[in-house]
N, CA and C atoms as an extended XYZ file, in Angstrom:
456
Properties=species:S:1:pos:R:3:atomname:S:1:resname:S:1:resid:I:1 pbc="F F F"
N       216.440       69.350       57.017 N   MET     1
C       215.718       70.389       56.520 CA  MET     1
C       214.540       70.181       55.531 C   MET     1
N       214.022       71.074       54.841 N   ALA     2
C       212.807       71.056       54.086 CA  ALA     2
C       212.755       71.196       52.864 C   ALA     2
N       211.777       70.294       52.130 N   VAL     3
C       211.614       70.828       50.589 CA  VAL     3
C       210.498       71.449       50.639 C   VAL     3
N       210.526       72.605       49.808 N   TYR     4
C       209.714       73.336       49.739 CA  TYR     4
C       209.048       73.414       48.388 C   TYR     4
N       207.737       73.963       48.307 N   GLN     5
C       206.775       73.876       47.429 CA  GLN     5
C       207.101       75.085       46.484 C   GLN     5
N       207.385       75.049       45.057 N   VAL     6
C       207.763       75.978       44.000 CA  VAL     6
C       206.770       76.954       43.793 C   VAL     6
N       206.704       78.263       44.194 N   ILE     7
C       205.922       79.242       43.698 CA  ILE     7
C       205.743       79.478       42.259 C   ILE     7
N       204.361       79.508       41.794 N   THR     8
C       204.144       79.507       40.413 CA  THR     8
C       203.806       80.979       39.905 C   THR     8
N       203.904       81.200       38.700 N   VAL     9
C       203.533       82.772       38.226 CA  VAL     9
C       202.117       83.098       38.518 C   VAL     9
N       202.153       84.023       39.032 N   GLY    10
C       200.775       84.648       39.816 CA  GLY    10
C       200.751       84.912       41.118 C   GLY    10
N       201.786       84.386       41.677 N   ASP    11
C       201.987       84.560       43.177 CA  ASP    11
C       202.733       86.217       43.139 C   ASP    11
N       202.059       86.562       43.983 N   GLU    12
C       202.863       88.446       44.161 CA  GLU    12
C       204.226       88.401       44.768 C   GLU    12
N       204.676       87.184       45.311 N   ILE    13
C       206.063       87.378       45.793 CA  ILE    13
C       207.006       87.422       44.586 C   ILE    13
N       206.797       86.770       43.689 N   LEU    14
C       207.503       86.598       42.312 CA  LEU    14
C       207.749       87.962       41.691 C   LEU    14
N       207.146       88.858       42.017 N   ARG    15
C       207.014       90.403       41.249 CA  ARG    15
C       207.366       91.198       42.353 C   ARG    15
N       208.089       91.166       43.472 N   GLY    16
C       208.537       91.933       44.505 CA  GLY    16
C       210.217       91.962       44.312 C   GLY    16
N       210.787       92.686       45.181 N   LYS    17
C       212.111       92.634       45.085 CA  LYS    17
C       212.565       92.150       46.448 C   LYS    17
N       213.479       91.227       46.363 N   ALA    18
C       213.848       90.399       47.483 CA  ALA    18
C       214.622       91.140       48.422 C   ALA    18
N       214.868       90.981       49.748 N   LYS    19
C       215.356       91.818       50.742 CA  LYS    19
C       217.036       91.331       50.796 C   LYS    19
N       217.804       92.310       51.122 N   ILE    20
C       219.170       92.156       51.257 CA  ILE    20
C       219.368       91.385       52.331 C   ILE    20
N       220.370       90.371       52.473 N   VAL    21
C       220.701       89.088       53.627 CA  VAL    21
C       221.868       90.184       54.626 C   VAL    21
N       221.528       90.079       55.762 N   THR    22
C       222.495       90.878       56.653 CA  THR    22
C       222.905       90.309       57.750 C   THR    22
N       222.267       88.942       58.267 N   LYS    23
C       222.676       88.229       59.101 CA  LYS    23
C       222.963       86.781       58.335 C   LYS    23
N       224.441       86.484       58.496 N   PHE    24
C       224.787       85.281       58.311 CA  PHE    24
C       225.097       84.230       59.348 C   PHE    24
N       223.937       83.505       59.662 N   ASP    25
C       223.850       82.690       60.831 CA  ASP    25
C       223.241       81.035       60.364 C   ASP    25
N       223.016       80.469       61.202 N   ASP    26
C       222.382       78.982       61.212 CA  ASP    26
C       221.098       79.192       60.062 C   ASP    26
N       220.465       80.011       60.248 N   ARG    27
C       219.222       80.337       59.117 CA  ARG    27
C       219.685       80.108       57.832 C   ARG    27
N       220.717       81.247       57.657 N   ILE    28
C       220.816       81.284       56.174 CA  ILE    28
C       221.296       79.881       55.606 C   ILE    28
N       222.130       78.956       56.533 N   SER    29
C       222.831       77.969       56.005 CA  SER    29
C       221.393       76.601       55.896 C   SER    29
N       220.476       76.818       56.804 N   LYS    30
C       219.333       76.096       56.746 CA  LYS    30
C       218.560       76.507       55.398 C   LYS    30
N       218.288       77.890       55.159 N   LEU    31
C       217.535       78.187       53.955 CA  LEU    31
C       218.331       77.334       52.838 C   LEU    31
N       219.752       77.636       52.579 N   LEU    32
C       220.569       77.030       51.409 CA  LEU    32
C       220.437       75.669       51.409 C   LEU    32
N       220.185       75.001       52.644 N   ASN    33
C       220.294       73.279       52.337 CA  ASN    33
C       219.043       73.056       51.964 C   ASN    33
N       217.652       74.011       52.610 N   SER    34
C       216.382       73.430       51.922 CA  SER    34
C       216.264       73.694       50.614 C   SER    34
N       216.801       74.887       50.167 N   MET    35
C       216.739       75.079       48.662 CA  MET    35
C       217.407       74.143       47.683 C   MET    35
N       218.596       73.911       48.403 N   MET    36
C       219.266       72.479       47.531 CA  MET    36
C       218.536       71.392       47.294 C   MET    36
N       217.749       70.972       48.532 N   GLU    37
C       217.002       69.787       48.447 CA  GLU    37
C       215.694       70.021       47.801 C   GLU    37
N       214.975       71.290       47.699 N   THR    38
C       214.083       71.711       46.847 CA  THR    38
C       214.427       71.573       45.089 C   THR    38
N       215.645       72.154       45.076 N   LEU    39
C       215.981       72.248       43.623 CA  LEU    39
C       216.520       70.726       43.096 C   LEU    39
N       217.265       69.922       44.002 N   GLU    40
C       217.265       68.414       43.331 CA  GLU    40
C       215.945       67.922       43.258 C   GLU    40
N       214.970       67.854       44.132 N   LYS    41
C       213.803       67.358       44.093 CA  LYS    41
C       213.144       67.839       42.648 C   LYS    41
N       213.055       69.080       42.384 N   GLU    42
C       212.634       69.497       41.034 CA  GLU    42
C       213.328       69.487       39.730 C   GLU    42
N       214.654       69.057       39.906 N   ASP    43
C       215.428       68.554       38.994 CA  ASP    43
C       215.543       69.857       37.831 C   ASP    43
N       216.040       71.139       38.591 N   GLY    44
C       216.410       72.313       38.180 CA  GLY    44
C       217.826       72.554       37.914 C   GLY    44
N       218.143       73.690       37.453 N   VAL    45
C       219.661       73.996       37.195 CA  VAL    45
C       219.838       75.473       38.035 C   VAL    45
N       218.435       75.881       38.617 N   GLY    46
C       218.806       77.208       39.442 CA  GLY    46
C       217.401       77.589       40.475 C   GLY    46
N       217.822       78.333       41.171 N   LEU    47
C       216.498       78.548       42.313 CA  LEU    47
C       217.032       79.639       43.232 C   LEU    47
N       216.024       80.815       43.209 N   ALA    48
C       215.925       81.831       43.769 CA  ALA    48
C       215.032       81.985       44.962 C   ALA    48
N       215.578       82.253       46.127 N   ALA    49
C       214.568       82.130       47.293 CA  ALA    49
C       212.985       82.647       47.364 C   ALA    49
N       212.805       83.687       46.499 N   PRO    50
C       211.311       83.972       46.165 CA  PRO    50
C       210.723       83.116       45.431 C   PRO    50
N       211.452       82.148       44.896 N   GLN    51
C       210.635       81.255       44.213 CA  GLN    51
C       209.936       79.984       45.339 C   GLN    51
N       210.718       80.103       46.404 N   ILE    52
C       210.100       79.258       47.519 CA  ILE    52
C       209.145       79.957       48.519 C   ILE    52
N       208.985       81.381       48.339 N   GLY    53
C       208.109       82.127       48.931 CA  GLY    53
C       209.032       82.885       50.017 C   GLY    53
N       210.216       83.146       49.768 N   ILE    54
C       211.282       83.709       50.904 CA  ILE    54
C       211.698       84.832       50.077 C   ILE    54
N       211.492       86.150       50.797 N   SER    55
C       211.908       87.427       50.117 CA  SER    55
C       213.422       87.797       50.563 C   SER    55
N       214.173       86.903       50.082 N   LYS    56
C       215.699       87.097       50.264 CA  LYS    56
C       216.472       87.170       49.131 C   LYS    56
N       217.576       87.898       49.234 N   LYS    57
C       218.604       87.847       47.872 CA  LYS    57
C       219.401       86.754       47.978 C   LYS    57
N       219.061       85.327       47.697 N   VAL    58
C       219.614       84.308       47.795 CA  VAL    58
C       219.421       83.551       46.521 C   VAL    58
N       220.437       82.890       46.091 N   ILE    59
C       220.384       82.145       44.944 CA  ILE    59
C       221.176       80.740       44.820 C   ILE    59
N       220.718       79.951       44.149 N   LEU    60
C       221.530       78.680       43.612 CA  LEU    60
C       221.614       78.396       42.018 C   LEU    60
N       222.969       78.176       41.641 N   ALA    61
C       223.072       78.241       40.331 CA  ALA    61
C       223.972       76.886       39.692 C   ALA    61
N       223.925       76.518       38.861 N   PHE    62
C       224.645       75.354       38.512 CA  PHE    62
C       225.743       75.710       37.568 C   PHE    62
N       227.054       75.461       38.360 N   LYS    63
C       228.321       75.564       37.456 CA  LYS    63
C       228.621       74.343       36.741 C   LYS    63
N       228.549       74.062       35.362 N   GLU    64
C       228.699       73.080       34.651 CA  GLU    64
C       230.036       72.427       34.553 C   GLU    64
N       230.908       73.382       34.563 N   ASP    65
C       232.435       73.255       34.290 CA  ASP    65
C       233.031       72.549       35.730 C   ASP    65
N       232.353       72.764       36.795 N   GLU    66
C       232.686       72.372       38.212 CA  GLU    66
C       231.547       71.060       38.681 C   GLU    66
N       230.695       71.081       37.946 N   ASP    67
C       229.641       70.018       38.010 CA  ASP    67
C       229.320       70.259       39.409 C   ASP    67
N       228.691       71.562       39.758 N   LYS    68
C       228.065       71.836       41.169 CA  LYS    68
C       227.329       72.812       41.085 C   LYS    68
N       226.285       73.032       42.141 N   PHE    69
C       225.629       74.254       42.563 CA  PHE    69
C       226.517       75.398       43.094 C   PHE    69
N       226.491       76.195       43.065 N   ILE    70
C       227.060       77.656       43.782 CA  ILE    70
C       225.880       78.112       44.681 C   ILE    70
N       226.191       78.905       45.654 N   GLU    71
C       225.418       79.698       46.568 CA  GLU    71
C       226.041       80.947       46.639 C   GLU    71
N       224.917       81.891       46.260 N   LEU    72
C       225.106       83.180       46.021 CA  LEU    72
C       224.366       83.929       46.875 C   LEU    72
N       224.605       84.912       47.734 N   ILE    73
C       223.727       85.782       48.516 CA  ILE    73
C       224.122       87.174       48.142 C   ILE    73
N       223.190       88.041       47.963 N   ASN    74
C       223.078       89.387       47.638 CA  ASN    74
C       224.090       89.474       46.332 C   ASN    74
N       223.675       88.685       45.600 N   PRO    75
C       224.318       88.595       43.912 CA  PRO    75
C       224.120       90.020       43.549 C   PRO    75
N       225.348       90.555       42.733 N   GLU    76
C       225.152       91.899       42.044 CA  GLU    76
C       225.856       91.524       40.854 C   GLU    76
N       225.571       91.982       39.588 N   ILE    77
C       226.185       91.747       38.369 CA  ILE    77
C       226.694       92.881       38.288 C   ILE    77
N       228.138       92.946       38.113 N   ILE    78
C       228.976       94.183       38.226 CA  ILE    78
C       229.639       94.377       36.284 C   ILE    78
N       229.658       93.372       35.292 N   SER    79
C       230.279       93.494       34.377 CA  SER    79
C       229.428       92.493       33.236 C   SER    79
N       228.921       93.170       32.320 N   ILE    80
C       228.406       92.356       31.026 CA  ILE    80
C       229.165       92.485       29.888 C   ILE    80
N       229.114       91.625       29.163 N   ASN    81
C       229.841       91.552       27.442 CA  ASN    81
C       229.109       90.612       26.563 C   ASN    81
N       229.105       90.981       25.822 N   GLY    82
C       228.183       90.602       24.579 CA  GLY    82
C       226.873       90.100       24.636 C   GLY    82
N       226.148       89.327       23.819 N   GLU    83
C       224.895       89.277       23.766 CA  GLU    83
C       224.729       87.928       23.035 C   GLU    83
N       223.779       86.899       23.653 N   GLU    84
C       223.352       85.732       22.942 CA  GLU    84
C       221.891       85.394       23.177 C   GLU    84
N       221.203       84.720       22.163 N   CYS    85
C       219.996       84.383       22.708 CA  CYS    85
C       219.614       82.876       22.821 C   CYS    85
N       219.081       82.576       23.920 N   GLY    86
C       219.124       80.950       24.192 CA  GLY    86
C       217.852       80.709       24.935 C   GLY    86
N       217.565       79.359       24.795 N   GLU    87
C       216.252       78.866       25.696 CA  GLU    87
C       216.263       78.850       26.927 C   GLU    87
N       215.069       79.273       27.533 N   GLU    88
C       215.133       79.201       28.848 CA  GLU    88
C       213.717       78.663       29.305 C   GLU    88
N       213.712       77.882       30.424 N   GLY    89
C       212.274       77.740       31.366 CA  GLY    89
C       212.430       77.963       32.440 C   GLY    89
N       211.571       77.683       33.387 N   CYS    90
C       211.459       78.140       34.770 CA  CYS    90
C       210.736       77.174       35.660 C   CYS    90
N       211.002       76.720       36.891 N   LEU    91
C       210.147       76.084       37.694 CA  LEU    91
C       209.260       76.687       38.159 C   LEU    91
N       209.077       78.221       38.178 N   SER    92
C       207.805       79.024       38.412 CA  SER    92
C       207.080       79.625       37.261 C   SER    92
N       207.486       78.948       36.030 N   VAL    93
C       206.529       79.211       35.054 CA  VAL    93
C       206.442       77.841       34.214 C   VAL    93
N       205.377       76.791       35.042 N   PRO    94
C       205.753       75.513       34.376 CA  PRO    94
C       205.148       75.529       32.999 C   PRO    94
N       205.361       74.738       31.953 N   GLY    95
C       204.956       74.454       30.558 CA  GLY    95
C       205.425       75.556       29.800 C   GLY    95
N       206.258       76.175       30.006 N   LYS    96
C       206.772       77.261       28.888 CA  LYS    96
C       208.217       77.271       28.769 C   LYS    96
N       208.598       77.419       27.396 N   ILE    97
C       210.043       77.669       27.146 CA  ILE    97
C       210.006       78.714       26.277 C   ILE    97
N       210.929       79.334       26.156 N   GLY    98
C       211.255       80.536       25.001 CA  GLY    98
C       212.774       81.317       24.963 C   GLY    98
N       212.723       81.718       23.902 N   LEU    99
C       214.117       82.334       23.639 CA  LEU    99
C       214.399       83.626       24.490 C   LEU    99
N       215.445       83.697       25.030 N   VAL   100
C       215.726       84.946       25.682 CA  VAL   100
C       217.217       85.508       25.573 C   VAL   100
N       217.163       87.032       25.388 N   LYS   101
C       218.661       87.533       25.127 CA  LYS   101
C       219.129       87.928       26.430 C   LYS   101
N       220.368       87.389       26.665 N   ARG   102
C       221.090       87.627       28.025 CA  ARG   102
C       222.585       88.094       27.482 C   ARG   102
N       223.484       88.438       28.426 N   ALA   103
C       224.763       88.906       28.332 CA  ALA   103
C       225.372       87.704       27.912 C   ALA   103
N       226.359       87.610       27.180 N   LYS   104
C       227.179       86.252       26.951 CA  LYS   104
C       228.131       85.994       28.070 C   LYS   104
N       228.528       86.954       28.511 N   ASN   105
C       229.691       87.129       29.754 CA  ASN   105
C       229.477       87.985       30.848 C   ASN   105
N       229.496       87.690       32.038 N   ILE   106
C       229.134       88.649       33.017 CA  ILE   106
C       230.137       88.126       34.014 C   ILE   106
N       230.405       89.053       35.285 N   VAL   107
C       230.937       89.165       36.330 CA  VAL   107
C       230.102       89.518       37.371 C   VAL   107
N       229.977       88.426       38.453 N   VAL   108
C       228.981       88.601       39.578 CA  VAL   108
C       229.695       88.728       40.832 C   VAL   108
N       229.194       89.447       41.961 N   THR   109
C       229.856       89.380       43.103 CA  THR   109
C       228.946       89.125       43.910 C   THR   109
N       229.098       89.040       45.526 N   GLY   110
C       228.097       88.698       46.247 CA  GLY   110
C       228.681       87.942       47.479 C   GLY   110
N       228.025       87.220       48.024 N   GLN   111
C       228.737       86.867       49.361 CA  GLN   111
C       228.294       85.037       49.688 C   GLN   111
N       229.241       84.504       50.241 N   ASN   112
C       228.721       83.184       50.670 CA  ASN   112
C       227.979       83.049       51.994 C   ASN   112
N       227.825       81.714       52.529 N   ALA   113
C       226.913       81.356       53.416 CA  ALA   113
C       227.517       82.136       55.067 C   ALA   113
N       229.041       82.231       54.694 N   LYS   114
C       229.698       82.758       55.921 CA  LYS   114
C       229.762       84.415       55.782 C   LYS   114
N       229.319       85.323       54.627 N   GLY   115
C       229.213       86.325       54.524 CA  GLY   115
C       230.551       86.977       54.006 C   GLY   115
N       231.126       86.030       53.511 N   GLU   116
C       232.581       86.569       52.785 CA  GLU   116
C       232.108       86.993       51.383 C   GLU   116
N       233.193       87.809       51.032 N   LEU   117
C       232.758       88.524       49.519 CA  LEU   117
C       233.180       87.148       48.427 C   LEU   117
N       232.663       86.925       47.551 N   ILE   118
C       232.995       85.905       46.567 CA  ILE   118
C       232.825       86.589       45.008 C   ILE   118
N       233.685       86.118       44.103 N   GLN   119
C       233.378       86.682       42.626 CA  GLN   119
C       233.123       85.711       41.587 C   GLN   119
N       232.545       85.640       40.496 N   TYR   120
C       232.471       84.667       39.693 CA  TYR   120
C       232.568       85.449       38.150 C   TYR   120
N       233.462       84.865       37.439 N   GLU   121
C       233.316       85.315       35.775 CA  GLU   121
C       232.404       84.070       35.352 C   GLU   121
N       231.340       84.399       34.679 N   ALA   122
C       230.637       83.487       33.997 CA  ALA   122
C       230.307       83.684       32.634 C   ALA   122
N       230.518       82.539       31.865 N   THR   123
C       229.958       82.359       30.630 CA  THR   123
C       228.991       81.243       30.181 C   THR   123
N       228.341       81.513       28.863 N   GLY   124
C       227.592       80.464       28.465 CA  GLY   124
C       226.590       80.222       29.526 C   GLY   124
N       226.262       78.817       29.594 N   MET   125
C       224.984       78.399       30.574 CA  MET   125
C       225.004       79.116       31.721 C   MET   125
N       226.008       79.079       32.593 N   PHE   126
C       226.560       79.454       33.817 CA  PHE   126
C       226.015       80.839       34.013 C   PHE   126
N       226.386       81.882       32.812 N   ALA   127
C       226.121       83.199       33.037 CA  ALA   127
C       224.499       83.127       32.714 C   ALA   127
N       223.936       82.739       31.946 N   ARG   128
C       222.457       82.531       31.518 CA  ARG   128
C       221.657       82.277       33.027 C   ARG   128
N       222.135       80.899       33.736 N   ILE   129
C       221.630       80.904       34.702 CA  ILE   129
C       221.635       81.652       35.958 C   ILE   129
N       222.851       82.321       36.203 N   LEU   130
C       222.991       83.474       36.778 CA  LEU   130
C       222.177       84.582       36.873 C   LEU   130
N       222.123       85.204       35.821 N   GLN   131
C       221.192       86.365       35.201 CA  GLN   131
C       219.775       85.995       35.425 C   GLN   131
N       219.467       84.847       35.082 N   HIS   132
C       218.069       84.365       35.442 CA  HIS   132
C       217.398       84.251       36.592 C   HIS   132
N       218.422       83.792       37.651 N   GLU   133
C       218.098       83.868       39.300 CA  GLU   133
C       218.394       85.208       39.543 C   GLU   133
N       219.105       86.105       39.462 N   ILE   134
C       219.047       87.343       39.846 CA  ILE   134
C       217.816       88.427       39.437 C   ILE   134
N       217.401       87.770       38.329 N   ASP   135
C       216.155       88.624       37.898 CA  ASP   135
C       215.097       88.407       38.848 C   ASP   135
N       215.002       87.086       39.142 N   HIS   136
C       214.070       86.632       40.329 CA  HIS   136
C       214.241       87.662       41.499 C   HIS   136
N       215.346       87.915       41.969 N   LEU   137
C       215.500       88.708       43.277 CA  LEU   137
C       215.228       90.266       42.819 C   LEU   137
N       214.823       90.377       41.792 N   ASN   138
C       214.223       91.935       41.336 CA  ASN   138
C       212.837       91.893       40.797 C   ASN   138
N       212.000       90.802       40.747 N   GLY   139
C       210.595       90.621       40.346 CA  GLY   139
C       210.472       90.609       38.881 C   GLY   139
N       211.602       89.970       38.327 N   ILE   140
C       211.709       89.806       36.748 CA  ILE   140
C       211.574       88.335       36.396 C   ILE   140
N       210.588       88.210       35.582 N   LEU   141
C       210.631       86.638       35.019 CA  LEU   141
C       211.028       86.353       33.803 C   LEU   141
N       211.631       85.333       33.359 N   PHE   142
C       211.912       85.224       31.946 CA  PHE   142
C       211.002       85.533       30.958 C   PHE   142
N       209.721       85.197       31.196 N   ILE   143
C       208.694       85.641       30.241 CA  ILE   143
C       208.458       87.039       30.059 C   ILE   143
N       208.947       87.641       30.864 N   ASP   144
C       209.090       89.380       30.390 CA  ASP   144
C       210.300       89.827       29.415 C   ASP   144
N       211.024       88.994       29.408 N   LYS   145
C       212.121       89.172       28.303 CA  LYS   145
C       212.273       88.006       27.180 C   LYS   145
N       211.092       87.408       26.678 N   ILE   146
C       211.124       86.501       25.821 CA  ILE   146
C       211.035       86.845       24.630 C   ILE   146
N       211.764       86.173       23.725 N   GLU   147
C       211.488       86.902       22.394 CA  GLU   147
C       210.753       86.001       21.658 C   GLU   147
N       210.676       84.574       21.625 N   LYS   148
C       210.099       83.690       21.028 CA  LYS   148
C       209.665       82.502       21.901 C   LYS   148
N       208.452       82.402       22.250 N   GLU   149
C       207.617       81.420       23.072 CA  GLU   149
C       207.383       80.121       22.552 C   GLU   149
N       207.457       79.105       23.217 N   ASP   150
C       207.121       77.971       22.879 CA  ASP   150
C       206.383       76.978       24.197 C   ASP   150
N       205.670       76.147       23.962 N   LYS   151
C       205.143       75.411       25.158 CA  LYS   151
C       205.896       73.955       25.224 C   LYS   151
N       205.962       73.556       26.460 N   ILE   152
C       206.532       72.334       26.619 CA  ILE   152
C       205.560       71.136       26.091 C   ILE   152
C-alpha cells in the first residue's frame, strides 16, 4: 500500500464536505490499508480520508477497550448524551492542543469495508476520537471548537 503525507491546516480539502462512499470494492480496501499505514507512521489515534487529501467519508479510530483501530465508512452520529471537556490535538494541526467540549456518550452508525451496516456505542476517548474524525468529514477542525488553546 502507500503511506500518505498528512494534509495540514490551510489546505482547502480540510474545509470541504467529504463525499459518500457508494462502491465497496478493492479500492476502498486499499484506501483503508493505506490510511492505517499512514496512521501507524504518524503515531495517531484517528484519521479521516480528507486528512490525506481524499474527499471520502472514511475514518479510522482507536478503540482502547479492544486495543485496535476500527474502520468506519459513511459514519453518522445518531445519538448523543452528556458533555465533557477534554484535551485534543490533530495530525493536521501540528503544534497545537486544546480543550474541546464533546458529547460524553454517542451512538454511531456506518458501514464496514464490505458495505455492511455497523453500529458502535462509544464513551470516553473512543467517543471523542469518533466525533473528532467525523468532524473532519464535514470540514470542521478541532480548533474551530477549542475552549482553551495550548502549544505543544
